[in-house]
Structures are given as C-alpha cells and as structure tokens.
N, C-alpha and C positions, 0 to 999 in steps of 0.2 A: 186124618188127625179122629182123635176120637172129644167130644164133651165130657165127656166122664170120667177121661184120664187130662185131669191138667200137666202144660208140662213149660219148662224155662228149656226157652232154648237163647244162646248165649253163641251172638255174633258179632260176639272179639270184640276190636276196639270200634268206636262208634266212627263213624261220619263222622270228617271236618263244614260242619255252620258256613257257610257260606254265608256275608249281608244281602238279605231282603233286596230283591230287586227294585225298582220303584212301577206301578204302575197305573196309570190314569183313569180312571171307573167315571165314566160316564155323569154320574149320577152330581159329580163333584159340580160341573156345567150350571145347574141350576141352583144353585147354593150364590147370596146374594154377595158373601165376598168372593164369591172366583173370580169375576173378569178387570175388581179391580182391584187384583192383587196381579195376577197377570196381569195386569194394564201399568202395576207399579214395578214391576221388571224389568215388564221391555220399550219401559225410558226412558234408561237407561245407559246415554251412550260408550259407546264398542266400536277395537279399531279391529283391523281386516277385511277381510275377503267376507264378498259379503254372505258365507258357506259355509263363513268360523262366524259370520259375527250372527247367523240362525242357531248354530253347536251352539256358543257363549251362550245363549238369552234361553237356549231348553234348558241346561244345563242348572244354571241359576233357577230358575223356573223353575226345576226337578228338586232340587235344595229345598227352598220353598216350602210347595208343597207337597213334601213331607213330613216335616213338620203340621203345618196346617189341615191337616185331617186328621193329624193323630190325636190329636186334640180335639178334632171333634166327630171320629168318627173310629176311636179305639173300642177293640174288644166291643163291638156287635155283639157280639156269642152275652157279654157276661147285663151289658145294657137290657138286653130285654127278656134274662129272664130275674132283674132287680126292677123290671117296669109289671112286668106276671103280678110279680109276689106285691110291690107296688096297689097292681088295684086288685088282687084280691083281698089286698087287705081293708080301702075304702067297702070290699066294694058286702065285706061281712056287717062294718060299721054301720052303714047301708042296712043292711036290714037286724038290727039287733037295738038299732032306734031310730026315731023321725028325725033322719036326717034333713036339715038344716042348708040352706044357700050356700056356703061355704062346701060343704064335705061335697055334693055333690057337682059343683065347679071341678074342687079336686081330680076326680072319677071321672068328668072329660075332657080333663089335661093328662091323664093319664094316659088316657084312653087313648087317646091325639096321638100322644107320643108314643106308646110304641106302636102306635099301628104305622107308624112315617118311619122309625128303627130298623120295624122288619119291614117295609119293603122296600131300606137302604141297600137290607144284608144280602136280601135276597135281590136287590138288582149284582151286588157282589159278587156274587154265587156264581148267576147265565152268566158272566159276562167273563170269568173264573170259565167258564166251565166250558164256553165257548157253545154253547145250545142253542143252535135259533127257532128250532122250531117248538122250544115252548115262550108262549107269547110271560112277562110278569106280571104279576099279580093271584095268577092261581096257586101259590103256597108251597110253590115242591122244592124249598128250600134242600129234604132232605136226598132231594132225588140230586141235584145240583150235588150238596157235598158229594152222592157219592164220583160220579159225574168230573168231578172235579179229581178225589180222591188215584179216580183209577188213571186217570192220564199223567198224574202223578208219576204215579208206578210205571206207567208203560213209557216217561220219559227220563227212568231213574239208570244208572247202570252202573248196576251195585258191582260184576264179576267180566272178565271178561281170558276169552283164553290165549295166549299167545303161542308166536308159528313157532313153537317142543309141542303145545295142544294141552299145558302146563295151564292152568284155576289161577287169573289174577282177580283176586279183591280191593288189594288199599291204593290207597286214590294216585295216592304217587304211583306208583307200578302201577297204573290203564293207564296215568296218564303220558309216562313214559312209551309207553310199546305201538300207543296208541301212534305216536307221533313219527316211531319209526317205522312201522306202518305202510303209510300214508305218505313218510319221503321216501321208502325204502319203492314206493308203488310209484312215484309218479314222478320219481328221480335218480331211483333206481336204473332206470332204463331207457337206453339212446333213442335225439331225438329222431320221431318221423317225417318225415313231408315225404306230403305228398304227390303226386304231378297235375299240374292243372287238366283242371274239367275245361271237357273244350265244348260245351253247351249248344242246339242251333239254335240260332236266337231268330224265334219268326220280326221280330217290331222292336224298334226298338225307344226309348221313347224320344217323346219331339221335345224343343225349349221348354216350353211354357208347359208340361212334365213334371222336363227334371227342373223346373223353379220350384212349382209348388211342392218337391216330396224335402226340398233341400232348403225349405224358408224356415225363418231362423217361430219357435215358440211363441202363441203371444198371453200375455193377464191374464185375459178371456177365456184361453183355451187350458193354461192349469188352472185355472181357480176350476173349469167347470170338468177336469181332471179327480179334482180333490173332492167335493163334490160329490159325483158320484158313487164314490166309494162307498162302501154297509156300515155303515151307526160302529155300528160290531168288527168293525176288522180285528182279524189279531196287534196286536201293536211292532214298532220296530224295537228294536236293542233299547231305543230312549222310552219306550212307556207310553207313549203317547201316538193314539188311535186319530185317526180320523171324523172318530166326532168332536177330538183337542181341535185341532185346526176348524172346520166347519162354525160350531162354539165361539169362535177366535179371532173368526176372519178378520175383524173391521180391526183388528190391531195387529197381530202378526202374518198377517194377510202380506201384504207388499215384500217384509222381511222372509215371506218361503217363496215368491214370486221373483225372486230375488236370487236370488240363492240358484234358482231351480235356472235359471234363463243363463244364469253363466254357468252351470255347471253344462251346457250344450251350448 
C-alpha cells in the first residue's frame, strides 16, 4: 500500500466490544489507600468452603478496585498532556516576569505530579506489554505501546476457515465453528484404551520415602511458592498477579493457604 494514495477500508460490521477485563496493576499496591481497602473487603464474614470464600473475597475486591482505580488513575495519557501544558504555561510565566514564591512552588508541584503520572503510565504499559528485559524509568513508553499493540493483534482472531475451506469473519459464526471443531475432534472418535505398561522397576520406595512424598503441604510451603513467583507474572483469569498476594499476604495469606490446603 502506498502512502501517496489514500484508501478507505470497510471492514463491514464492527466487532462487538466485550466488557473490559480486570487487571491488577502492581503500582496500586504502593498507594496509601490500597491496604486499608483490601482489609475492609477481607474482614467481611462469608460462608462457604475455603476455596469459595477466597473467590468471593477476590470478586468483591475486584469490584471495589475497579471504581477506586478509575477515580485515581483514569486517562493517564490525558493527565500527562494536561500537566505538560500547565507546566509549560507556568514556565513561560516565570520567563516573562520576576517569579514569586507562589509561582515557583506551583511549578515545582506540577513538575512532581507530571513525573509521578508518567512513571505510573510507564509501569502500566510495561506490565501490559510483558516485556521484562527493560527496566522502569527508561522512558520507553512508545516501545511498550508498540509491544502491547502487537500482542493484542496477535491474540485477536478476526476470521477462520471452516471445514469446507470457506472464510468466516462473523464473531458468532466463529464461535460456532470453533465449538464444532473441538467437539468433532475430541468427542467424535471412539475412546482409545491403552494396554497397561509393564516397565521394569529396579527399586520401590520404602515406607519413609512414600510417606515423604504423600504428606500434606504446609502453610510455609504454600507461602514459599507464592513468594518465589516473579512479580510480573501474568495474572490468572481473575486478574490478580503474584505481586498482589505478596503485598497483601498479612491480610489474604490465611485464606489463600486454607483454599490451597483444602483443594489438595
């Protein structure tokens, strides 16, 4: 496609937008209001199994964090542009007149707010892009943006071929064809039963070894596994990553341990 000849591309009916998935950003844990908010949700009495209680509390906290983060960190790009414009205006005023103490104070406060918001934006872009070999503070926002866009483009399925080789681009038709394909692949064939394997065993476990590998996990072992995870590990379907549980372990740890021990 040449940039000398503009074109208009009609993609037909736009894809339906689904609800935005919750995503816990690690920098939230540094805010003064974060831990009290978690403790407020976690102190609510709930009924059910340990796993059910943990999931209920995470769901309640997720709802609370969505509103809280929207109020504090909404439209970071817009905030950056507004602060840049304000800082430019204050600095221009300082150059055209003798700056008084109030003007100098406002300029310093605006510069500090701008630096803080830019750092927060870079933290979020880095976490979304999942690029671990660049460190925060290098002002690589453009790079993180490109990485994020590339990942989204790679993860987006806009069309597939059906069993007849026809191209399908309708979202509902794609869902139907995907369901049909996997059902026919895994449910349309007869069950295959393998013959038992007769492998030579040189030595069997003694009673102490058997007891060692079959004993229950401990709370310390569960905590050690959580704290050994990378802070920027991709979060699960609930949107919470390892950093969340590390920062809130004094509040959430007992419920996490109870849920895991009850599962095994």
